[in-house]
C-alpha positions, -999 to 999 in steps of 0.1 A, spaced: 885 602 -766 853 592 -748 845 583 -713 864 549 -717 895 567 -728 893 591 -699 888 562 -675 918 544 -690 940 574 -686 928 584 -651 918 551 -635 947 553 -609 938 588 -599 901 579 -597 907 548 -575 931 568 -553 905 595 -548 877 569 -540 901 552 -516 910 584 -498 873 595 -496 863 560 -483 890 560 -457 880 595 -445 844 583 -442 855 553 -422 877 574 -399 849 599 -393 825 570 -384 852 555 -361 857 589 -343 819 592 -338 817 557 -324 847 563 -301 833 596 -289 800 579 -280 819 551 -262 840 577 -243 809 596 -232 793 564 -219 825 554 -201 826 589 -185 790 585 -174 798 552 -158 828 568 -140 808 598 -129 781 574 -116 807 555 -96 819 587 -81 784 597 -73 778 564 -56 811 568 -36 801 603 -24 766 593 -14 778 561 3 796 584 28 762 599 36 744 566 40 772 552 61 773 583 84 741 588 105 756 620 119 751 636 85 713 632 85 709 669 95 722 680 61 688 671 46 667 686 75 647 715 59 643 729 94 680 727 105 688 758 125 724 766 119 721 797 142 714 774 172 737 746 162 767 754 140 775 734 109 797 704 119 830 698 101 819 665 87 787 681 73 808 708 56 832 682 42 804 661 28 787 691 12 820 702 -3 825 667 -18 790 670 -34 800 704 -48 833 690 -62 814 661 -78 789 685 -93 817 706 -106 832 676 -124 798 667 -139 792 703 -150 826 706 -169 823 671 -183 789 679 -197 799 714 -209 828 699 -229 807 671 -244 825 644 -225 794 631 -209 758 625 -217 737 653 -204 719 643 -172 682 652 -172 669 665 -139 704 678 -128 691 713 -123 662 702 -101 685 679 -81 709 708 -74 679 731 -66 665 706 -41 699 700 -25 707 737 -21 672 744 -8 683 728 25 698 752 51 731 735 56 741 729 19 729 765 11 751 780 39 781 759 28 776 768 -8 774 805 1 806 802 21 826 784 -6 812 796 -39 838 824 -40 865 799 -47 847 783 -77 849 793 -114 825 820 -124 807 798 -151 802 770 -125 788 795 -100 765 809 -127 752 774 -134 746 765 -97 729 799 -91 706 793 -121 698 759 -108 687 774 -75 659 792 -94 645 760 -108 612 749 -94 
């Protein structure tokens, strides 16, 4: 019994195996494509959230002091709306951090520099120090490592 005899006896098994392997390959390709699509959709959603948070800043002239590198919080206390805005930025950053850590979003280049520049300002730095104790340790470690980026 040669190769033709073996094929005749095992053709059903061979075709079944090829079909199963083909469908697994198709499923894997489909999962990869879906994951990429989901990461892009998450990026679009995060970008929308980013726009919404920063729209608050641009629509509120009283928040301009947040980015004043010479803001003296000893002479003028941090206002409630300033604290609220900075907390919204921190919550947004937290979402970006965990989405990126879990592979749910495309990694954002320059994020560390962006965080470092934001927390270099006196008001955001003071608010971060006040509220970092209620954040998860891995998020705090990320933010603190960003503060050392030049």
